C-alpha positions in Angstrom: 0.0 0.0 0.0 1.3 3.5 -0.9 0.0 5.2 2.2 1.6 4.6 5.6 0.9 5.4 9.3 1.7 9.1 10.1 1.2 10.4 6.5 -0.9 13.5 6.0 -3.8 12.9 3.5 -6.7 14.8 2.0 -10.1 13.3 1.5 -11.4 13.7 -2.1 -14.7 11.8 -1.9 -17.6 11.5 0.5 -19.1 13.5 3.4 -15.7 14.7 4.6 -14.5 15.9 1.2 -11.8 18.5 1.4 -10.7 17.7 5.0 -7.1 16.9 5.9 -6.1 14.2 8.4 -3.2 12.1 9.7 -3.3 8.4 9.2 -3.6 6.6 12.6 -3.8 3.0 11.4 -3.6 1.1 8.1 -5.6 -2.0 7.3 -3.7 -3.5 4.4 -5.9 -6.5 3.7 -9.1 -4.5 3.4 -7.2 -1.5 1.9 -8.7 1.0 4.4 -7.1 3.6 6.7 -8.2 5.2 10.0 -7.9 9.0 10.1 -8.0 11.1 13.2 -11.2 13.2 13.4 -12.5 12.2 10.0 -15.4 9.8 9.0 -17.0 10.0 12.5 -20.2 8.1 13.1 -22.6 7.9 16.0 -23.2 4.6 17.8 -25.9 3.9 20.3 -24.6 2.1 23.4 -26.8 0.0 25.7 -26.4 0.3 29.5 -23.3 -1.5 30.8 -20.7 -1.3 33.5 -18.7 1.3 31.7 -21.7 3.4 30.8 -24.5 2.9 33.4 -26.9 5.3 31.5 -26.0 4.2 28.0 -26.1 6.8 25.3 -24.7 7.9 22.0 -20.9 7.7 21.3 -19.0 9.1 18.4 -16.5 6.7 16.8 -14.2 7.0 13.8 -14.6 4.4 11.0 -12.0 3.3 8.5 -12.0 5.0 5.1 -11.1 3.4 1.8 -7.6 4.3 0.5 -9.0 5.2 -2.9 -10.9 8.1 -1.3 -7.8 10.0 -0.2 -4.7 11.6 -1.7 -1.3 11.9 -0.1 -0.2 15.5 0.8 3.5 16.0 0.0 5.3 17.3 3.1 7.7 19.4 1.0 5.5 21.1 -1.6 2.2 20.8 0.3 0.2 19.6 -2.7 -1.9 16.5 -3.1 0.0 14.0 -5.1 0.1 10.4 -6.3 3.0 8.3 -5.2 5.8 6.8 -7.4 8.5 4.4 -6.4 12.2 4.6 -7.2 15.0 2.1 -6.3 17.9 3.8 -4.5 20.9 1.7 -3.4 18.7 -1.4 -3.4 15.9 0.2 -1.3 12.5 1.1 -2.6 11.7 4.8 -1.9 8.4 6.7 -2.2 8.6 9.8 -4.5 6.2 12.7 -4.9 5.1 12.8 -8.6 4.9 16.6 -8.6 8.1 17.8 -6.9 10.2 14.6 -7.2 11.1 14.7 -3.5 11.3 11.7 -1.1 8.3 11.1 1.1 
């Protein structure tokens, strides 16, 4: 997967279109990512030991990788990711400014 934990991304589809966020967790098998403060849904909780009254809780849900674009830390633009082999190591490259990510 081209996006890793800690990357800054911008949402390009859905209800949170245009928002920026930082990747908290990557789910490689299902190709989804969890972003801090984005794709928040409300869940109704029954009474239990932790919440004696029950209630409504806001939780973040994973978002598909295809709905986000990586933001280059150097040029600050949304970009696609390219790969380049440098000294036997695979390195991610910004397609716009050609810098390492």
